[in-house]
PAZAPA-4460 file (N, C-alpha, C; in steps of 0.05 Angstrom, whole numbers, plus 32768, in hexadecimal, padded with zeros to 4 digits):
% residues 147
    n_x    n_y    n_z   ca_x   ca_y   ca_z    c_x    c_y    c_z   seq   type   mol
   8010   7FE8   8000   8000   8000   8000   8011   8019   8000     1      M     A
   8027   8018   800E   8039   802F   8010   8043   8037   7FF4     2      K     A
   804A   8023   7FE4   8054   8028   7FC9   803E   8035   7FB8     3      R     A
   8027   802C   7FBA   8011   8037   7FAA   800C   8054   7FB1     4      L     A
   800D   805C   7FC9   800A   8078   7FD1   8020   8089   7FC6     5      L     A
   8039   807F   7FC7   804F   808E   7FBD   804D   8093   7F9F     6      G     A
   8044   807E   7F90   8040   8080   7F73   802A   8095   7F6D     7      F     A
   8014   8095   7F7C   7FFE   80A7   7F78   8007   80C4   7F7C     8      S     A
   8017   80C8   7F91   8020   80E3   7F97   8031   80EE   7F80     9      A     A
   8043   80DD   7F75   8054   80E5   7F5F   8043   80EA   7F46    10      V     A
   8030   80D9   7F41   801E   80DC   7F2A   800F   80F6   7F2C    11      T     A
   8004   80FB   7F43   7FF4   8113   7F48   8005   812C   7F44    12      L     A
   801E   812B   7F4D   8030   8142   7F49   8035   8147   7F2C    13      A     A
   8037   8132   7F1C   803C   8135   7EFF   8024   813F   7EF0    14      L     A
   800C   813A   7EFA   7FF4   8142   7EED   7FEC   815E   7EF4    15      V     A
   7FF6   8168   7F0A   7FEF   8183   7F12   7FF6   8198   7EFC    16      Q     A
   7FE5   81AB   7EF7   7FEC   81BF   7EE3   8005   81CF   7EEB    17      P     A
   8015   81D5   7ED8   802D   81E5   7EDD   8028   8202   7ED6    18      I     A
   802F   8214   7EE6   802A   8231   7EE1   8037   8239   7EC6    19      A     A
   8029   8247   7EB6   8032   824F   7E9C   8044   8268   7E9E    20      S     A
   805A   8267   7E90   806C   827E   7E8F   806E   8286   7E72    21      T     A
   8058   8285   7E63   8059   828C   7E47   8061   82A9   7E43    22      A     A
   8071   82AD   7E2F   807A   82C8   7E28   8067   82D3   7E12    23      V     A
   805D   82EB   7E15   804B   82F7   7E01   805A   82FB   7DE6    24      A     A
   804D   82F3   7DD1   8059   82F7   7DB6   8059   8314   7DAF    25      E     A
   806E   831F   7DA3   806E   833B   7D9B   8057   8340   7D87    26      P     A
   804B   8357   7D88   8034   835D   7D77   803D   836A   7D5C    27      S     A
   8056   8371   7D5A   805F   837E   7D41   8074   836D   7D33    28      T     A
   8077   8372   7D19   808B   8364   7D09   809A   8379   7CF9    29      A     A
   80B1   8371   7CEE   80C1   8383   7CDE   80C1   8379   7CC1    30      R     A
   80BC   838C   7CAF   80BC   8386   7C92   80CF   8398   7C85    31      L     A
   80E0   838D   7C73   80F3   839E   7C64   80F9   8392   7C49    32      S     A
   8105   83A2   7C38   810D   8398   7C1E   811B   83AE   7C0E    33      G     A
   8123   83A7   7BF5   8131   83BA   7BE4   811D   83CE   7BD8    34      K     A
   8128   83E6   7BD4   8119   83FB   7BC5   8122   83FA   7BA8    35      L     A
   810F   83F8   7B96   8115   83F5   7B7A   8104   8409   7B6B    36      V     A
   810F   8417   7B57   8100   842A   7B47   810C   8429   7B2B    37      Y     A
   80FB   842A   7B16   8105   8427   7AFB   8111   8441   7AF0    38      P     A
   8126   844A   7AFD   8133   8463   7AF6   814F   8462   7B01    39      S     A
   815F   8476   7AFB   817B   8477   7B06   817B   847D   7B24    40      D     A
   8166   848A   7B2E   8166   8492   7B4A   814A   848E   7B56    41      A     A
   814A   8489   7B70   8130   8487   7B7E   8124   84A3   7B82    42      L     A
   810B   84A6   7B7C   80FE   84C0   7B83   80FE   84C4   7BA1    43      P     A
   8104   84DC   7BAA   8104   84E1   7BC7   80E9   84DB   7BD4    44      P     A
   80D4   84DC   7BC5   80B9   84D8   7BCF   80B0   84BB   7BCE    45      S     A
   80C2   84A8   7BC5   80BA   848C   7BC3   80B2   8482   7BDE    46      L     A
   809A   8476   7BDE   808E   846D   7BF7   8088   844F   7BF5    47      T     A
   808D   8440   7C0A   8086   8424   7C0B   806F   8421   7C1F    48      V     A
   805B   8412   7C17   8043   840D   7C28   803D   83F0   7C2A    49      C     A
   8032   83E9   7C41   8027   83CE   7C46   800A   83D1   7C4D    50      A     A
   7FF9   83C5   7C3C   7FDC   83C7   7C40   7FD1   83AC   7C4A    51      Q     A
   7FC2   83AD   7C5F   7FB7   8395   7C6B   7FA4   8388   7C56    52      V     A
   7FA8   836F   7C50   7F97   8361   7C3D   7F7B   835F   7C48    53      V     A
   7F67   8367   7C38   7F4B   8367   7C40   7F43   837E   7C51    54      G     A
   7F54   8392   7C52   7F50   83AA   7C64   7F5A   83C2   7C55    55      D     A
   7F55   83DA   7C5E   7F60   83F2   7C52   7F77   83FD   7C62    56      R     A
   7F7D   83F1   7C79   7F93   83FC   7C8A   7FAD   83F9   7C7B    57      R     A
   7FBC   8410   7C7A   7FD5   8410   7C6B   7FEA   841E   7C7C    58      T     A
   8002   8412   7C7C   8019   841C   7C8B   802F   8422   7C77    59      F     A
   803A   843B   7C78   804D   8444   7C64   8066   8450   7C70    60      C     A
   807B   8450   7C60   8094   845E   7C68   80A0   846C   7C4F    61      T     A
   80AC   8483   7C54   80BA   8491   7C3F   80D8   8491   7C45    62      T     A
   80E0   8484   7C5B   80FC   8484   7C63   810B   8470   7C52    63      K     A
   8120   8479   7C45   8132   8469   7C34   814B   8463   7C44    64      H     A
   8152   844A   7C48   8169   8442   7C58   817F   8439   7C45    65      L     A
   8197   8445   7C48   81AE   843E   7C37   81B7   8422   7C3E    66      K     A
   81BB   8412   7C2A   81C4   83F6   7C2E   81D8   83EF   7C18    67      A     A
   81F2   83F1   7C1D   8206   83EC   7C09   8203   83FF   7BF2    68      G     A
   81FF   83F5   7BDA   81FB   8406   7BC2   81DE   840D   7BBD    69      R     A
   81CC   8401   7BCC   81B0   8406   7BC8   81A2   8413   7BDF    70      G     A
   8188   8411   7BDE   8176   841C   7BF3   8162   8407   7BFB    71      W     A
   8159   8409   7C14   8146   83F7   7C20   8130   8407   7C2F    72      R     A
   811B   83FA   7C36   8107   8406   7C47   8103   83F2   7C5F    73      Y     A
   80F6   83FC   7C73   80EF   83EB   7C8A   80D5   83F5   7C96    74      A     A
   80C3   83E2   7C9E   80AA   83E9   7CAB   80A6   83D7   7CC3    75      L     A
   809D   83E3   7CD9   8094   83D3   7CF0   8076   83D1   7CED    76      A     A
   806B   83B9   7CED   804F   83B4   7CE8   8042   83A2   7CFC    77      L     A
   8028   83A6   7D01   801A   8392   7D11   8019   8377   7D02    78      P     A
   8018   8361   7D11   8015   8347   7D04   7FFD   8348   7CF2    79      A     A
   7FFF   833B   7CDA   7FE9   833A   7CC7   7FF3   8332   7CAC    80      G     A
   7FE1   8334   7C98   7FE8   832D   7C7C   7FE6   8347   7C6B    81      T     A
   7FFA   834C   7C5B   7FFD   8365   7C4D   8003   8361   7C2F    82      Y     A
   7FFA   8375   7C1F   8004   8379   7C04   8017   8391   7C06    83      H     A
   802F   838E   7BFC   8043   83A3   7BFE   8048   83B0   7BE3    84      V     A
   8049   83CB   7BE2   804E   83D9   7BC9   805E   83F2   7BCE    85      Y     A
   806B   83FB   7BB8   807A   8414   7BB8   806A   8427   7BA6    86      A     A
   806B   8440   7BAD   805C   8454   7B9D   806C   846F   7B9F    87      V     A
   806B   847D   7B88   8076   8499   7B88   805D   84AA   7B88    88      D     A
   8057   84B8   7B9E   803F   84C8   7BA0   803C   84DD   7B8A    89      P     A
   8052   84E4   7B7D   8051   84F7   7B67   8047   84EA   7B4D    90      E     A
   8045   84CF   7B4D   803C   84C0   7B35   8023   84B0   7B3E    91      C     A
   800D   84BE   7B41   7FF4   84B3   7B4B   7FED   8499   7B3C    92      A     A
   7FE5   8485   7B4C   7FDB   846C   7B41   7FF0   8459   7B37    93      G     A
   8009   845F   7B39   801E   844E   7B2F   802C   8440   7B47    94      W     A
   8026   8426   7B4B   8031   8417   7B62   8040   83FF   7B58    95      R     A
   8055   83F8   7B68   8064   83E0   7B63   8060   83CE   7B7B    96      A     A
   8052   83B7   7B76   804D   83A4   7B8B   8063   838F   7B8E    97      Y     A
   8063   8382   7BA4   8073   836A   7BA8   8062   8353   7B9C    98      F     A
   806C   8349   7B85   805C   8335   7B76   806C   831C   7B6F    99      T     A
   805F   8309   7B63   806D   82F1   7B5A   8083   82F8   7B45   100      E     A
   807F   830D   7B36   8094   8315   7B22   80AD   831D   7B31   101      A     A
   80AB   8329   7B48   80C2   8331   7B58   80D1   8318   7B61   102      V     A
   80C3   8305   7B6C   80D1   82ED   7B76   80DB   82DC   7B5F   103      T     A
   80D1   82E0   7B47   80DA   82D1   7B2F   80F3   82DE   7B23   104      C     A
   80F9   82F7   7B2A   8111   8304   7B20   810C   831B   7B0E   105      G     A
   80F3   8322   7B09   80EB   8339   7AF8   80F6   8337   7ADC   106      L     A
   80F6   831F   7AD1   80FE   831B   7AB5   80E6   8318   7AA4   107      T     A
   80EA   8318   7A89   80D3   8316   7A77   80C5   82FB   7A7A   108      V     A
   80D2   82E7   7A85   80C5   82CD   7A8A   80B3   82CD   7AA2   109      R     A
   80B4   82E2   7AB2   80A3   82E4   7ACA   8089   82F1   7AC1   110      C     A
   8075   82E1   7ABC   805C   82EB   7AB2   8046   82F0   7AC6   111      T     A
   804A   82E6   7ADF   8035   82EA   7AF3   803C   8303   7B04   112      S     A
   8029   8315   7B05   802C   832D   7B16   8019   832C   7B2E   113      H     A
   8012   8314   7B36   8001   8310   7B4D   800F   831B   7B66   114      A     A
   8000   832A   7B76   800A   8335   7B8F   800E   831E   7BA3   115      R     A
   8024   831F   7BB2   802A   830B   7BC6   8022   8315   7BE1   116      I     A
   800F   8308   7BEE   8008   8310   7C09   801F   8309   7C1C   117      P     A
   8028   831D   7C2C   803E   8319   7C3E   8032   8315   7C5A   118      V     A
   8036   82FD   7C65   802B   82F7   7C7F   8040   82FC   7C94   119      V     A
   8039   830D   7CA8   804C   8314   7CBD   8040   830C   7CD8   120      L     A
   804F   82FC   7CE7   8047   82F5   7D02   8056   8308   7D15   121      R     A
   804C   830C   7D2D   8059   831D   7D40   8075   8314   7D45   122      G     A
   8088   8327   7D44   80A4   8321   7D49   80B3   8319   7D30   123      G     A
   80A5   8315   7D19   80B2   830D   7D01   80C4   8323   7CF5   124      A     A
   80D7   831B   7CE5   80E9   832E   7CD8   80EC   8325   7CBB   125      N     A
   80DE   8332   7CA8   80E0   832B   7C8B   80F0   8341   7C7E   126      R     A
   8106   833A   7C70   8117   834E   7C64   8119   8349   7C46   127      N     A
   8106   833B   7C3A   8108   8334   7C1E   80F0   833C   7C0D   128      D     A
   80E2   8350   7C16   80C9   8358   7C09   80CF   8372   7BF9   129      V     A
   80D5   836E   7BDF   80DD   8384   7BCD   80C5   838C   7BBB   130      D     A
   80B9   83A3   7BC1   80A3   83AC   7BB0   80AE   83B8   7B96   131      P     A
   80B2   83A7   7B82   80C2   83AF   7B6A   80B5   83AA   7B4F   132      A     A
   809C   83A2   7B4F   808F   839B   7B35   8083   83B4   7B28   133      D     A
   8095   83C4   7B1E   808D   83DD   7B10   8082   83D7   7AF4   134      W     A
   8085   83BF   7AEB   807B   83B8   7AD0   805D   83B2   7ACF   135      D     A
   8051   83AD   7AE6   8035   83A6   7AE7   8023   83BE   7AEC   136      D     A
   8026   83D2   7ADD   8016   83EA   7AE0   8003   83EB   7AC8   137      V     A
   7FE9   83EB   7ACD   7FD6   83EC   7AB7   7FDB   8405   7AA5   138      P     A
   7FD8   8401   7A8B   7FDD   8417   7A78   7FCE   8430   7A7F   139      A     A
   7FB5   842C   7A89   7FA5   8443   7A90   7FB0   8454   7AA7   140      A     A
   7FC1   8448   7AB7   7FCD   8456   7ACE   7FE8   8462   7AC9   141      K     A
   7FF5   845A   7AB2   800F   8465   7AAC   800C   8482   7AA4   142      K     A
   8020   8491   7AAC   801F   84AE   7AA6   803C   84B8   7AA1   143      N     A
   8040   84D2   7AA5   805A   84DE   7AA0   8070   84D2   7AB1   144      A     A
   8069   84C4   7AC6   807E   84B8   7AD7   8088   849E   7ACC   145      C     A
   807B   8494   7AB7   8083   847B   7AAB   809E   847F   7A9D   146      D     A
   80B2   846F   7AA6   80CD   8473   7A9A   80CE   846A   7A7D   147      P     A
***
């Protein structure tokens, strides 16, 4: 009988709930990528935006970060799913999205210009989202800014 009681006490101790020390997941993520423009220089007003998919909330930056020979952008965003694009506000309606053509290498063989939804979880750091598909601008939207 003594053995049985000892076993029960150990079993009961193992079944007891253990206090949780879970760490809260960060609610923001970092998104960055290369700045690309079809010209010799980036316009000073070039803006990168991340728009929540299925929503109108948009987060933008005009800050250009020097990176080697090129330029980059960075955004701190709430966790969520985004479409990312670059726009020059002086060229209304002309946007370059992060699309399948970008991940394909932006060659003539890259025929899909489908926008890629960027999923960000809290604490994530994505540094490969380049809004560079300047070729997918409908003819009706092209204007004097078209190179």
